[in-house]
Structure formats: structure tokens, C-alpha cells
DOMI-960407 format. One record per residue: x, y, z of N, C-alpha, C, O in turn; residue in three letters; residue number from 1. Coordinates in steps of 0.2 Angstrom, whole numbers, plus 2048, in hexadecimal, padded with zeros to 3 digits. Layout:
(site (X Y Z) (X Y Z) (X Y Z) (X Y Z) ALA NUM)
...
END
This chain:
(site (F58 A0C 16C) (F56 A05 16A) (F5D A00 16B) (F62 A03 16B) MET 1)
(site (F5B 9FA 16C) (F61 9F5 16D) (F61 9F0 168) (F5D 9ED 166) TYR 2)
(site (F67 9EF 165) (F69 9EA 160) (F6E 9E5 163) (F72 9E7 166) ALA 3)
(site (F6C 9DF 162) (F71 9DA 164) (F74 9D7 15E) (F71 9D5 159) TYR 4)
(site (F7B 9D6 15D) (F7E 9D5 158) (F83 9CE 159) (F86 9CE 15E) ILE 5)
(site (F82 9C9 155) (F86 9C3 156) (F8B 9C3 150) (F89 9C3 14A) ILE 6)
(site (F92 9C4 151) (F97 9C4 14D) (F9A 9BD 14C) (F9E 9BB 150) ASP 7)
(site (F97 9B9 147) (F99 9B3 146) (F9E 9B2 140) (F9F 9AD 13D) GLY 8)
(site (FA2 9B7 13F) (FA7 9B7 13A) (FAD 9B3 13D) (FAF 9B4 143) LEU 9)
(site (FB1 9B0 139) (FB7 9AC 13B) (FBD 9B1 13C) (FC1 9B0 140) LYS 10)
(site (FBD 9B6 138) (FC2 9BC 138) (FBF 9C2 139) (FB9 9C3 136) GLU 11)
(site (FC2 9C7 13C) (FBE 9CE 13C) (FBD 9D1 136) (FC1 9D0 131) PRO 12)
(site (FB8 9D4 135) (FB6 9D8 12E) (FB4 9DF 130) (FAE 9E0 131) HIS 13)
(site (FB9 9E3 131) (FB8 9E9 134) (FB3 9EE 130) (FB0 9F2 133) SER 14)
(site (FB3 9ED 129) (FAF 9F1 125) (FA7 9EF 127) (FA3 9F4 127) LEU 15)
(site (FA6 9E9 127) (F9F 9E7 128) (F9D 9E9 130) (F98 9ED 130) VAL 16)
(site (FA1 9E7 134) (F9F 9E9 13B) (F9F 9F0 13D) (F9B 9F3 141) THR 17)
(site (FA4 9F4 13A) (FA5 9FB 13A) (F9F 9FF 138) (F9C A03 13B) GLY 18)
(site (F9D 9FD 131) (F97 A00 12F) (F91 9FF 133) (F8D A04 133) CYS 19)
(site (F90 9F9 135) (F8A 9F8 139) (F8A 9FB 13F) (F85 9FE 141) LEU 20)
(site (F90 9FC 143) (F91 9FF 149) (F8F A07 148) (F8C A0A 14C) SER 21)
(site (F92 A0A 143) (F91 A11 141) (F8A A12 140) (F88 A17 142) ASP 22)
(site (F87 A0E 13C) (F80 A0F 13A) (F7B A0F 140) (F77 A13 141) MET 23)
(site (F7C A0A 145) (F78 A09 14B) (F79 A0F 14F) (F75 A12 152) LEU 24)
(site (F80 A11 150) (F81 A17 154) (F7E A1D 152) (F7C A22 156) SER 25)
(site (F7E A1E 14B) (F7B A24 148) (F74 A24 149) (F70 A2A 149) ASN 26)
(site (F71 A1F 14B) (F6A A1E 14C) (F68 A1F 154) (F63 A1E 156) ARG 27)
(site (F6E A20 158) (F6D A20 15F) (F6B A19 162) (F67 A19 167) SER 28)
(site (F6D A14 15F) (F6B A0D 161) (F71 A0B 166) (F77 A0D 165) TRP 29)
(site (F6F A07 16B) (F74 A04 16F) (F75 9FD 16C) (F70 9FA 169) THR 30)
(site (F7B 9FA 16D) (F7B 9F3 16A) (F81 9F0 16E) (F85 9F2 171) SER 31)
(site (F80 9E9 16D) (F85 9E5 171) (F86 9DF 16B) (F82 9DD 168) GLU 32)
(site (F8D 9DE 16B) (F8F 9D9 166) (F93 9D3 16A) (F97 9D4 16E) THR 33)
(site (F91 9CD 168) (F94 9C7 16A) (F98 9C5 164) (F96 9C3 15F) LEU 34)
(site (F9F 9C5 165) (FA4 9C3 160) (FA5 9BC 162) (FAA 9BA 166) THR 35)
(site (FA2 9B7 15E) (FA3 9B0 160) (FAA 9AD 160) (FAB 9A9 164) VAL 36)
(site (FAE 9B0 15B) (FB5 9AD 15A) (FB9 9AF 161) (FBE 9AC 162) ARG 37)
(site (FB7 9B4 164) (FBA 9B6 16B) (FB7 9B3 171) (FB9 9B5 177) GLU 38)
(site (FB3 9AE 170) (FAF 9AB 176) (FB0 9A4 177) (FB3 9A0 172) THR 39)
(site (FAE 9A1 17C) (FAE 99A 17D) (FA6 999 17D) (FA3 999 182) SER 40)
(site (FA4 997 177) (F9D 996 175) (F9C 98E 173) (F9E 98D 16D) LEU 41)
(site (F99 98A 177) (F98 983 175) (F92 983 171) (F8D 987 171) HIS 42)
(site (F91 97E 16D) (F8B 97D 169) (F85 97A 16C) (F86 977 172) PRO 43)
(site (F7F 97B 16A) (F79 979 16D) (F7A 971 16D) (F7C 96F 168) CYS 44)
(site (F78 96E 172) (F79 967 172) (F72 963 171) (F71 95D 171) ILE 45)
(site (F6D 968 170) (F66 965 16E) (F63 961 174) (F5F 95D 172) GLY 46)
(site (F64 963 17A) (F62 95F 180) (F5A 960 181) (F57 95D 185) CYS 47)
(site (F58 966 17F) (F51 968 181) (F51 96B 188) (F4B 96D 18A) GLY 48)
(site (F56 96C 18C) (F56 96E 192) (F53 975 193) (F50 976 198) GLY 49)
(site (F54 979 18E) (F52 980 18E) (F4A 980 18E) (F47 986 18F) CYS 50)
(site (F47 97B 18C) (F40 97B 18C) (F3D 977 192) (F37 979 194) SER 51)
(site (F41 973 195) (F3E 96F 19A) (F42 970 1A1) (F3E 971 1A6) GLU 52)
(site (F48 970 1A2) (F4C 971 1A8) (F4D 978 1AA) (F4C 97A 1B0) ARG 53)
(site (F50 97C 1A6) (F52 983 1A7) (F4E 988 1A3) (F51 98D 1A1) THR 54)
(site (F48 987 1A3) (F43 98A 19F) (F45 991 19C) (F46 996 1A0) VAL 55)
(site (F47 992 196) (F49 998 192) (F50 999 193) (F52 99F 191) GLY 56)
(site (F54 995 196) (F5B 996 197) (F5F 990 194) (F5D 98A 196) GLU 57)
(site (F64 991 191) (F68 98B 18F) (F6C 988 195) (F6E 98B 199) CYS 58)
(site (F6C 981 194) (F6F 97E 19A) (F77 97E 199) (F7A 97C 19E) THR 59)
(site (F79 980 193) (F80 980 192) (F82 987 195) (F80 98C 193) VAL 60)
(site (F87 987 19A) (F89 98D 19D) (F90 98F 19A) (F95 98C 19C) LYS 61)
(site (F90 994 196) (F96 997 193) (F95 99E 190) (F90 9A1 192) ASP 62)
(site (F99 9A0 18C) (F98 9A7 189) (F92 9A8 186) (F90 9AE 185) ASP 63)
(site (F8E 9A3 184) (F88 9A3 180) (F81 9A3 184) (F7C 9A3 181) GLY 64)
(site (F83 9A3 18B) (F7C 9A2 18F) (F78 9A8 18F) (F72 9A7 190) SER 65)
(site (F7A 9AE 18D) (F76 9B4 18C) (F73 9B5 186) (F6F 9BA 185) GLU 66)
(site (F75 9B1 180) (F73 9B3 17A) (F6B 9B3 179) (F68 9B8 176) ILE 67)
(site (F67 9AE 17B) (F60 9AE 17B) (F5D 9B4 17E) (F58 9B7 17C) ALA 68)
(site (F60 9B6 184) (F5D 9BC 188) (F5E 9C2 184) (F5A 9C7 184) ALA 69)
(site (F64 9C3 181) (F65 9C9 17D) (F60 9C9 177) (F5D 9CF 175) HIS 70)
(site (F5F 9C4 174) (F5B 9C4 16E) (F54 9C5 170) (F50 9C8 16C) VAL 71)
(site (F52 9C3 176) (F4B 9C4 178) (F49 9CB 17A) (F43 9CD 17A) ALA 72)
(site (F4E 9CF 17B) (F4D 9D6 17D) (F4F 9DB 178) (F4E 9E1 179) ARG 73)
(site (F53 9D9 173) (F55 9DE 16E) (F4F 9E0 169) (F4A 9DD 169) CYS 74)
(site (F51 9E6 166) (F4C 9E8 161) (F4F 9E7 159) (F4B 9E9 155) ARG 75)
(site (F55 9E4 159) (F58 9E2 152) (F5D 9DD 154) (F61 9DE 158) LEU 76)
(site (F5C 9D7 151) (F61 9D2 151) (F65 9D2 14B) (F62 9D1 146) PHE 77)
(site (F6C 9D2 14C) (F70 9D1 146) (F75 9CC 146) (F78 9CB 14B) VAL 78)
(site (F75 9C8 141) (F7A 9C2 141) (F7E 9C3 13B) (F7C 9C4 135) LEU 79)
(site (F85 9C4 13C) (F8A 9C5 137) (F8E 9BE 137) (F90 9BB 13B) ILE 80)
(site (F8E 9BC 131) (F91 9B5 12F) (F95 9B5 129) (F93 9B8 124) SER 81)
(site (F9B 9B1 129) (F9D 9AF 122) (F98 9AB 11F) (F94 9A7 122) ASP 82)
(site (F98 9AB 118) (F93 9A7 115) (F97 9A0 113) (F9C 9A0 10F) VAL 83)
(site (F95 99B 116) (F98 994 115) (F94 98F 111) (F8F 98D 114) THR 84)
(site (F95 98E 10B) (F91 989 107) (F8A 98C 107) (F85 988 108) PHE 85)
(site (F89 992 107) (F82 995 107) (F7F 996 10E) (F79 998 10E) GLY 86)
(site (F82 994 113) (F80 994 11A) (F84 998 11F) (F88 99C 11C) GLY 87)
(site (F82 998 125) (F86 99C 12A) (F8D 998 12B) (F8E 992 12A) TYR 88)
(site (F91 99C 12E) (F98 999 131) (F96 995 137) (F91 996 13A) SER 89)
(site (F9A 990 139) (F99 98C 13E) (F98 990 145) (F95 98F 149) SER 90)
(site (F9C 996 145) (F9C 99A 14B) (F95 99E 14B) (F92 99E 151) LEU 91)
(site (F93 9A0 146) (F8C 9A3 146) (F86 99E 147) (F82 9A0 14B) ALA 92)
(site (F87 998 144) (F82 993 145) (F82 991 14D) (F7C 991 150) LYS 93)
(site (F87 990 150) (F88 98F 157) (F85 994 15B) (F81 992 160) ARG 94)
(site (F86 99A 15A) (F82 9A0 15E) (F7B 9A0 15C) (F77 9A0 161) ALA 95)
(site (F79 99F 156) (F72 9A0 154) (F6E 99A 158) (F68 99B 15A) LEU 96)
(site (F71 994 158) (F6E 98E 15C) (F6C 990 163) (F68 98D 166) GLU 97)
(site (F70 994 166) (F6F 996 16D) (F69 99A 16E) (F68 99C 174) ARG 98)
(site (F66 99C 169) (F60 9A0 16A) (F59 99B 16B) (F54 99D 16C) THR 99)
(site (F5B 995 16B) (F55 990 16B) (F51 990 172) (F4B 98F 172) LEU 100)
(site (F54 993 178) (F50 994 17D) (F4A 999 17C) (F46 999 180) PRO 101)
(site (F4A 99D 177) (F45 9A1 176) (F3F 99E 172) (F3A 9A2 170) ASN 102)
(site (F3F 998 171) (F39 994 16E) (F36 98F 173) (F3A 98D 178) ILE 103)
(site (F30 98E 172) (F2D 989 177) (F2C 983 173) (F2D 982 16D) LEU 104)
(site (F2B 97D 177) (F2A 976 174) (F23 975 171) (F21 96F 170) PRO 105)
(site (F20 97A 170) (F19 97A 16D) (F19 97D 166) (F1D 981 164) PHE 106)
(site (F14 97B 163) (F14 97D 15B) (F0E 982 15A) (F09 981 15D) PHE 107)
(site (F0F 986 155) (F09 98A 152) (F0A 98B 14B) (F0F 989 148) THR 108)
(site (F05 98D 147) (F05 98E 140) (F07 995 13F) (F05 99A 142) MET 109)
(site (F0C 996 13B) (F0E 99D 139) (F10 99D 131) (F13 998 12F) PHE 110)
(site (F0D 9A1 12E) (F0D 9A2 126) (F0C 99B 123) (F0F 999 11F) GLN 111)
(site (F07 998 126) (F05 991 123) (F09 98B 124) (F08 986 122) GLY 112)
(site (F0E 98C 129) (F13 987 12B) (F13 986 132) (F11 98A 136) GLU 113)
(site (F15 980 134) (F15 97E 13B) (F1C 980 13E) (F21 97E 13B) LEU 114)
(site (F1C 984 143) (F22 987 146) (F21 987 14E) (F1C 987 151) HIS 115)
(site (F27 986 151) (F27 987 159) (F24 98E 15B) (F25 992 157) HIS 116)
(site (F21 98E 160) (F1E 994 163) (F24 998 166) (F29 994 168) ARG 117)
(site (F24 99E 166) (F29 9A2 169) (F28 9A3 171) (F22 9A4 173) LEU 118)
(site (F2D 9A3 175) (F2C 9A4 17C) (F2A 9AB 17E) (F27 9AD 183) ARG 119)
(site (F2D 9B0 17A) (F2C 9B7 17C) (F28 9BB 176) (F29 9B9 170) TYR 120)
(site (F25 9C0 178) (F21 9C4 173) (F26 9C8 16E) (F24 9C9 168) GLU 121)
(site (F2C 9CA 171) (F30 9CE 16C) (F33 9CA 167) (F36 9C5 168) ASN 122)
(site (F32 9CC 161) (F34 9C9 15B) (F39 9CE 157) (F37 9D1 152) ARG 123)
(site (F3F 9CF 159) (F43 9D4 156) (F44 9D2 14F) (F44 9CD 14D) PRO 124)
(site (F44 9D8 14A) (F46 9D6 143) (F4D 9D4 143) (F51 9D5 147) PRO 125)
(site (F4E 9D0 13E) (F55 9CD 13E) (F59 9CF 137) (F56 9CF 132) MET 126)
(site (F5F 9D1 138) (F63 9D3 132) (F69 9CE 132) (F6D 9CD 137) LEU 127)
(site (F69 9CA 12C) (F6E 9C5 12B) (F73 9C8 126) (F71 9CA 121) PHE 128)
(site (F7A 9C9 128) (F7F 9CB 124) (F84 9C6 122) (F87 9C3 127) LEU 129)
(site (F84 9C5 11C) (F89 9BF 11A) (F8F 9C2 116) (F8E 9C7 113) GLY 130)
(site (F95 9BF 117) (F9B 9C2 115) (F9E 9BC 110) (F9F 9B6 112) VAL 131)
(site (F9F 9BE 10A) (FA2 9B9 105) (FA8 9BB 103) (FA9 9C1 102) LEU 132)
(site (FAD 9B7 101) (FB4 9B9 0FF) (FB3 9BC 0F8) (FB7 9C1 0F6) PRO 133)
(site (FAE 9BA 0F4) (FAD 9BD 0ED) (FA5 9BB 0EB) (FA2 9B7 0EE) GLN 134)
(site (FA3 9BF 0E7) (F9C 9BE 0E5) (F9A 9B7 0E3) (F9E 9B4 0DF) PRO 135)
(site (F94 9B4 0E5) (F93 9AD 0E3) (F8B 9AD 0E4) (F89 9AD 0E9) ASP 136)
(site (F88 9AE 0DE) (F80 9AE 0DE) (F7D 9A8 0E1) (F78 9A9 0E5) LYS 137)
(site (F80 9A2 0E1) (F7D 99C 0E4) (F7D 99D 0EB) (F78 99B 0EF) ARG 138)
(site (F83 99E 0EE) (F84 99F 0F5) (F7F 9A5 0F8) (F7C 9A4 0FD) GLN 139)
(site (F7F 9AA 0F4) (F7B 9B0 0F6) (F74 9AE 0F7) (F70 9B0 0FC) GLU 140)
(site (F72 9AA 0F2) (F6A 9A8 0F2) (F69 9A3 0F8) (F64 9A3 0FB) SER 141)
(site (F6D 99E 0F9) (F6C 999 0FE) (F6C 99D 105) (F68 99C 10A) LEU 142)
(site (F71 9A2 106) (F71 9A6 10C) (F6B 9AA 10D) (F68 9AA 113) PHE 143)
(site (F68 9AD 108) (F62 9B1 109) (F5C 9AC 10B) (F58 9AE 10F) ALA 144)
(site (F5C 9A6 107) (F57 9A1 109) (F57 99F 111) (F52 99F 114) SER 145)
(site (F5D 99D 113) (F5E 99B 11A) (F5C 9A1 11E) (F59 99F 123) LEU 146)
(site (F5E 9A7 11D) (F5D 9AD 121) (F55 9AD 122) (F52 9AF 127) ALA 147)
(site (F52 9AD 11C) (F4B 9AE 11C) (F47 9A8 120) (F42 9AA 124) GLU 148)
(site (F4A 9A2 11F) (F46 99D 123) (F48 99E 12B) (F43 99C 12F) ARG 149)
(site (F4E 9A0 12D) (F4F 9A2 134) (F4B 9A7 136) (F48 9A7 13C) ASN 150)
(site (F4A 9AC 132) (F45 9B2 134) (F3E 9AF 135) (F3A 9B1 13A) GLY 151)
(site (F3C 9AB 131) (F35 9A8 131) (F34 9A4 138) (F30 9A4 13C) ILE 152)
(site (F3A 9A0 139) (F3A 99C 140) (F39 9A1 146) (F36 99F 14B) ASN 153)
(site (F3C 9A7 145) (F3C 9AB 14B) (F35 9B0 14A) (F34 9B4 14E) PHE 154)
(site (F32 9AF 145) (F2B 9B2 144) (F2D 9BA 143) (F29 9BE 146) MET 155)
(site (F33 9BB 140) (F35 9C2 140) (F36 9C5 139) (F37 9C1 134) ALA 156)
(site (F36 9CB 138) (F38 9CE 131) (F3F 9CD 131) (F43 9CE 136) ARG 157)
(site (F42 9CC 12B) (F49 9CB 12A) (F4B 9CD 123) (F48 9CE 11E) ASN 158)
(site (F52 9CF 123) (F55 9D1 11D) (F5C 9CE 11D) (F5F 9CE 122) VAL 159)
(site (F5E 9CC 117) (F65 9C9 117) (F69 9CD 112) (F66 9CF 10C) SER 160)
(site (F6F 9CF 113) (F74 9D2 10F) (F7A 9CF 10E) (F7D 9CC 113) LEU 161)
(site (F7D 9CF 108) (F84 9CC 107) (F89 9D1 105) (F87 9D6 102) ILE 162)
(site (F8F 9D0 108) (F94 9D5 107) (F9A 9D1 104) (F9B 9CB 107) PHE 163)
(site (F9E 9D4 100) (FA4 9D1 0FD) (FAA 9D6 0FE) (FA9 9DC 100) THR 164)
(site (FB0 9D4 0FD) (FB5 9D9 0FD) (FB4 9DF 0F8) (FB6 9E4 0F9) PRO 165)
(site (FB0 9DD 0F3) (FAF 9E3 0EE) (FAA 9E8 0F1) (FA9 9ED 0ED) GLU 166)
(site (FA6 9E6 0F6) (FA2 9EB 0F9) (FA6 9F1 0FC) (FAA 9F0 100) SER 167)
(site (FA4 9F7 0FA) (FA7 9FD 0FD) (FA3 9FF 103) (F9D 9FE 104) ASP 168)
(site (FA6 A03 107) (FA3 A05 10D) (F9D A0A 10C) (F98 A09 110) ALA 169)
(site (F9D A0E 107) (F97 A12 106) (F91 A0D 104) (F8B A0E 106) GLY 170)
(site (F92 A09 0FF) (F8D A04 0FD) (F8A A00 103) (F84 9FF 104) GLU 171)
(site (F8F 9FD 107) (F8D 9F9 10D) (F89 9FD 112) (F84 9FA 114) MET 172)
(site (F8B A03 114) (F87 A07 118) (F80 A09 116) (F7B A08 11A) LYS 173)
(site (F80 A0A 10F) (F79 A0C 10C) (F75 A06 10D) (F6F A06 10F) SER 174)
(site (F77 A00 10B) (F73 9FA 10B) (F71 9F8 113) (F6B 9F6 114) ARG 175)
(site (F76 9F9 117) (F74 9F8 11E) (F6F 9FD 121) (F6A 9FB 124) LEU 176)
(site (F6F A03 11F) (F6A A08 121) (F63 A06 11E) (F5E A06 122) GLU 177)
(site (F63 A05 118) (F5D A02 115) (F5A 9FC 118) (F54 9FC 11A) ARG 178)
(site (F5E 9F8 11A) (F5B 9F1 11D) (F59 9F3 124) (F53 9F1 126) ALA 179)
(site (F5C 9F7 128) (F5A 9F8 12F) (F54 9FC 12F) (F50 9FB 133) VAL 180)
(site (F54 A01 12A) (F4E A05 129) (F48 A01 128) (F43 A02 12B) GLU 181)
(site (F48 9FC 123) (F43 9F8 121) (F41 9F3 127) (F3B 9F2 129) GLU 182)
(site (F46 9F1 12B) (F44 9EC 130) (F41 9F0 136) (F3D 9ED 13A) LEU 183)
(site (F44 9F6 138) (F41 9F9 13E) (F3C 9FE 13D) (F3A A02 142) THR 184)
(site (F39 9FF 137) (F34 A03 135) (F2E A02 13A) (F2C 9FC 13B) GLU 185)
(site (F2C A08 13E) (F26 A07 142) (F28 A05 149) (F24 A06 14E) GLY 186)
(site (F2E A04 14B) (F31 A03 151) (F32 A09 155) (F34 A0E 152) GLN 187)
(site (F31 A09 15B) (F32 A10 15F) (F37 A0E 165) (F39 A13 168) SER 188)
END
């Protein structure tokens, strides 16, 4: 199976990325990681061109041009981000916005709410990994709410996890294992 990972961390965090990579490898998954800090990735300009002019493709041609295609075909989508005021880092948000070509300019009801229809049938489960410099219950709660809302927008199962420098490798790996197991249960 294929996992697509967006690393939106401002600085490398080898413990999080290493545990995730090891866990996916042990499950015989293939994965590809976009490390946003190492790319030339422009923000979404909100032009709507991906719906009208270049149907399903972002009109901005840069290192983020393939993000939507990777998300459309993966079996697990992972977003790793510093937690900034309870939200995503600017790098992670910039990359996440580039998935907009995967939605249509039409609406549907989902879980009793009005949402954009999705362009593709594949709805990969989403794993949101937040990194905080120290425990902060308020920011953790906000991050979990944002991740849940993004999962609903993608009409996908989702889990969010927060890690701090106090998180040890064993605990981190165990939590990642449980989250991926929960999200991919029933996938072949």
C-alpha cells in the first residue's frame, strides 16, 4: 500500500519522521514524503482554476503541482506539522491547500453539513501529526478539532496525535501503530 506524507515541519524532527518511516516500512508500505521546507512551494492563490481551467490540476506550477495527484491515489495521507496557535504551520497549511484540485465546485450533504463534493472516489484516511515544544492542552485541543474538521472536509476517517520533546520513541511508535491500524482497518 502507498502512503503520502507531507512534512510541514519548520525544522527536521527525526524522531517523528523516523518512527513513522520505520512503522510504514515494517508494514511493507511504500511511501513518498514531500518535505515542504526543502521545496519551492507557493501558496494557493484561490483562483479556482483547478475547477475551471485545468480541471483537477493546480494552475500554479511549482514543487506542489503533484500534491493533489498523490493524495488522490494514496491509501493513507499523513500531514506532519508544528502546532502553531493550535493550527498547522504555514508550511503544512500551504501544502494542504494544494489538495484543493481534489474537490469539485459542487456541493453535497455529508454528516448533516454542506460540503464540496470530491473529485475522486478514493478517500484516504488521514493522520495528522502535531509537534509542540511542550505540552499545551489548549493547543492540543484546537489542533485535534482542526484535524477533525479537515478530515470531514475530505470525507475521510482521521486521527490526530500530538508529540512533544517529552515523547519517547517507544511511546511514539506505539501511538503511531495504533493510529495507522485504526485508520487502515479493512483496507487491502
